C-alpha atoms as a printed R data frame, in Angstrom:
    type eleno elety resid chain resno       x       y       z
1   ATOM     1    CA   UNK     A     1 -57.496 -31.365 -26.188
2   ATOM     2    CA   UNK     A     2 -60.835 -32.300 -27.662
3   ATOM     3    CA   UNK     A     3 -63.624 -29.871 -28.186
4   ATOM     4    CA   UNK     A     4 -66.530 -29.296 -30.477
5   ATOM     5    CA   UNK     A     5 -68.541 -26.347 -31.764
6   ATOM     6    CA   UNK     A     6 -71.450 -26.192 -34.177
7   ATOM     7    CA   UNK     A     7 -68.977 -25.898 -37.070
8   ATOM     8    CA   UNK     A     8 -66.056 -28.141 -36.149
9   ATOM     9    CA   UNK     A     9 -64.496 -30.709 -33.869
10  ATOM    10    CA   UNK     A    10 -60.893 -30.430 -32.715
11  ATOM    11    CA   UNK     A    11 -58.712 -33.240 -31.460
12  ATOM    12    CA   UNK     A    12 -55.026 -33.683 -30.698
13  ATOM    13    CA   UNK     A    13 -53.139 -36.504 -32.360
14  ATOM    14    CA   UNK     A    14 -49.760 -36.103 -30.719
15  ATOM    15    CA   UNK     A    15 -48.079 -33.073 -32.271
16  ATOM    16    CA   UNK     A    16 -50.850 -32.761 -34.880
17  ATOM    17    CA   UNK     A    17 -54.153 -30.970 -34.366
18  ATOM    18    CA   UNK     A    18 -57.034 -32.291 -36.473
19  ATOM    19    CA   UNK     A    19 -59.871 -29.889 -37.241
20  ATOM    20    CA   UNK     A    20 -62.878 -31.784 -38.595
21  ATOM    21    CA   UNK     A    21 -65.285 -29.471 -40.363
22  ATOM    22    CA   UNK     A    22 -68.825 -30.656 -39.662
23  ATOM    23    CA   UNK     A    23 -71.079 -28.720 -42.027
24  ATOM    24    CA   UNK     A    24 -71.901 -30.022 -45.470
25  ATOM    25    CA   UNK     A    25 -72.429 -26.499 -46.799
26  ATOM    26    CA   UNK     A    26 -69.664 -23.971 -46.111
27  ATOM    27    CA   UNK     A    27 -70.826 -21.277 -48.509
28  ATOM    28    CA   UNK     A    28 -71.830 -19.080 -45.578
29  ATOM    29    CA   UNK     A    29 -69.399 -16.266 -44.734
30  ATOM    30    CA   UNK     A    30 -70.364 -16.231 -41.024
31  ATOM    31    CA   UNK     A    31 -69.590 -19.965 -40.718
32  ATOM    32    CA   UNK     A    32 -66.247 -19.483 -42.461
33  ATOM    33    CA   UNK     A    33 -65.426 -16.594 -40.133
34  ATOM    34    CA   UNK     A    34 -66.245 -18.699 -37.055
35  ATOM    35    CA   UNK     A    35 -64.025 -21.502 -38.341
36  ATOM    36    CA   UNK     A    36 -61.223 -19.063 -39.134
37  ATOM    37    CA   UNK     A    37 -61.376 -17.638 -35.594
38  ATOM    38    CA   UNK     A    38 -61.111 -21.145 -34.146
39  ATOM    39    CA   UNK     A    39 -58.175 -22.081 -36.376
40  ATOM    40    CA   UNK     A    40 -56.376 -18.809 -35.626
41  ATOM    41    CA   UNK     A    41 -56.871 -19.496 -31.922
42  ATOM    42    CA   UNK     A    42 -55.316 -22.943 -32.310
43  ATOM    43    CA   UNK     A    43 -52.280 -21.499 -34.076
44  ATOM    44    CA   UNK     A    44 -51.980 -18.688 -31.519
45  ATOM    45    CA   UNK     A    45 -52.070 -21.410 -28.846
46  ATOM    46    CA   UNK     A    46 -49.061 -23.120 -30.399
47  ATOM    47    CA   UNK     A    47 -50.470 -25.533 -32.992
48  ATOM    48    CA   UNK     A    48 -48.040 -25.733 -35.923
49  ATOM    49    CA   UNK     A    49 -49.159 -28.957 -37.593
50  ATOM    50    CA   UNK     A    50 -52.796 -28.845 -38.637
51  ATOM    51    CA   UNK     A    51 -54.991 -31.232 -40.560
52  ATOM    52    CA   UNK     A    52 -58.139 -29.572 -41.864
53  ATOM    53    CA   UNK     A    53 -60.558 -32.444 -42.510
54  ATOM    54    CA   UNK     A    54 -63.150 -31.575 -45.163
55  ATOM    55    CA   UNK     A    55 -64.658 -35.075 -45.490
56  ATOM    56    CA   UNK     A    56 -68.153 -33.896 -44.470
57  ATOM    57    CA   UNK     A    57 -68.050 -30.784 -46.664
58  ATOM    58    CA   UNK     A    58 -69.876 -30.831 -49.970
59  ATOM    59    CA   UNK     A    59 -69.896 -27.140 -50.846
60  ATOM    60    CA   UNK     A    60 -67.351 -24.452 -50.035
61  ATOM    61    CA   UNK     A    61 -66.878 -20.928 -51.272
62  ATOM    62    CA   UNK     A    62 -64.261 -18.235 -51.373
63  ATOM    63    CA   UNK     A    63 -64.527 -17.537 -47.636
64  ATOM    64    CA   UNK     A    64 -63.303 -21.075 -46.875
65  ATOM    65    CA   UNK     A    65 -60.491 -20.675 -49.400
66  ATOM    66    CA   UNK     A    66 -59.502 -17.496 -47.572
67  ATOM    67    CA   UNK     A    67 -59.610 -19.374 -44.255
68  ATOM    68    CA   UNK     A    68 -57.251 -22.119 -45.400
69  ATOM    69    CA   UNK     A    69 -54.874 -19.557 -46.917
70  ATOM    70    CA   UNK     A    70 -54.907 -17.616 -43.644
71  ATOM    71    CA   UNK     A    71 -54.162 -20.821 -41.713
72  ATOM    72    CA   UNK     A    72 -51.189 -21.513 -43.987
73  ATOM    73    CA   UNK     A    73 -49.920 -17.959 -43.568
74  ATOM    74    CA   UNK     A    74 -50.303 -18.023 -39.781
75  ATOM    75    CA   UNK     A    75 -48.481 -21.362 -39.443
76  ATOM    76    CA   UNK     A    76 -45.785 -20.175 -41.852
77  ATOM    77    CA   UNK     A    77 -42.485 -22.026 -41.873
78  ATOM    78    CA   UNK     A    78 -42.993 -23.301 -38.309
79  ATOM    79    CA   UNK     A    79 -45.099 -26.248 -39.445
80  ATOM    80    CA   UNK     A    80 -47.584 -27.346 -42.051
81  ATOM    81    CA   UNK     A    81 -51.253 -27.365 -42.915
82  ATOM    82    CA   UNK     A    82 -52.648 -30.470 -44.605
83  ATOM    83    CA   UNK     A    83 -56.036 -30.576 -46.319
84  ATOM    84    CA   UNK     A    84 -57.770 -33.938 -45.928
85  ATOM    85    CA   UNK     A    85 -60.904 -35.385 -47.482
86  ATOM    86    CA   UNK     A    86 -61.178 -32.676 -50.128
87  ATOM    87    CA   UNK     A    87 -62.253 -34.963 -52.990
88  ATOM    88    CA   UNK     A    88 -65.613 -33.189 -53.399
89  ATOM    89    CA   UNK     A    89 -63.854 -29.821 -53.420
90  ATOM    90    CA   UNK     A    90 -61.075 -30.800 -55.821
91  ATOM    91    CA   UNK     A    91 -62.370 -28.667 -58.674
92  ATOM    92    CA   UNK     A    92 -62.678 -25.528 -56.525
93  ATOM    93    CA   UNK     A    93 -59.144 -26.078 -55.221
94  ATOM    94    CA   UNK     A    94 -57.821 -26.723 -58.730
95  ATOM    95    CA   UNK     A    95 -59.493 -23.696 -60.325
96  ATOM    96    CA   UNK     A    96 -58.252 -21.422 -57.524
97  ATOM    97    CA   UNK     A    97 -54.797 -23.079 -57.726
98  ATOM    98    CA   UNK     A    98 -55.040 -23.577 -53.964
99  ATOM    99    CA   UNK     A    99 -54.312 -27.276 -54.446
100 ATOM   100    CA   UNK     A   100 -50.706 -26.427 -55.352
101 ATOM   101    CA   UNK     A   101 -50.108 -24.646 -52.033
102 ATOM   102    CA   UNK     A   102 -51.007 -27.465 -49.655
103 ATOM   103    CA   UNK     A   103 -50.326 -31.078 -48.941
104 ATOM   104    CA   UNK     A   104 -53.506 -32.939 -49.877
105 ATOM   105    CA   UNK     A   105 -54.401 -36.193 -48.118
106 ATOM   106    CA   UNK     A   106 -57.145 -38.669 -48.934
107 ATOM   107    CA   UNK     A   107 -58.457 -38.722 -45.351
108 ATOM   108    CA   UNK     A   108 -57.636 -37.520 -41.841
109 ATOM   109    CA   UNK     A   109 -55.407 -40.524 -41.060
110 ATOM   110    CA   UNK     A   110 -53.277 -39.884 -44.147
111 ATOM   111    CA   UNK     A   111 -53.320 -36.183 -43.269
112 ATOM   112    CA   UNK     A   112 -51.931 -36.899 -39.801
113 ATOM   113    CA   UNK     A   113 -49.128 -38.974 -41.302
114 ATOM   114    CA   UNK     A   114 -48.331 -36.203 -43.814
115 ATOM   115    CA   UNK     A   115 -48.352 -33.534 -41.113
116 ATOM   116    CA   UNK     A   116 -45.890 -35.563 -39.031
117 ATOM   117    CA   UNK     A   117 -43.478 -36.133 -41.956
């Protein structure tokens, strides 16, 4: 499965689904809500190992933090959610203590390997 919207691109890597976020600025609540709907749909469709690739993202707000927490909750113990390419968001993740809840990978390739482990 490969598909793309204005906000993200989704691709299958075996048992891992990679969601590449495309927008540099994710401070917008409507964009975060669109992304959350897409991610929820993937999980509802059976995806249990997700890599959320933030490499293109420069700015993110609380709505994106809520989205990644929702993804983690929806996947639950059935799989894992890995955050990749979050170097520019490290401070936001650290301050919110979100970084302690997820596997963090340097890039999507490392994220795929971590999701498979």
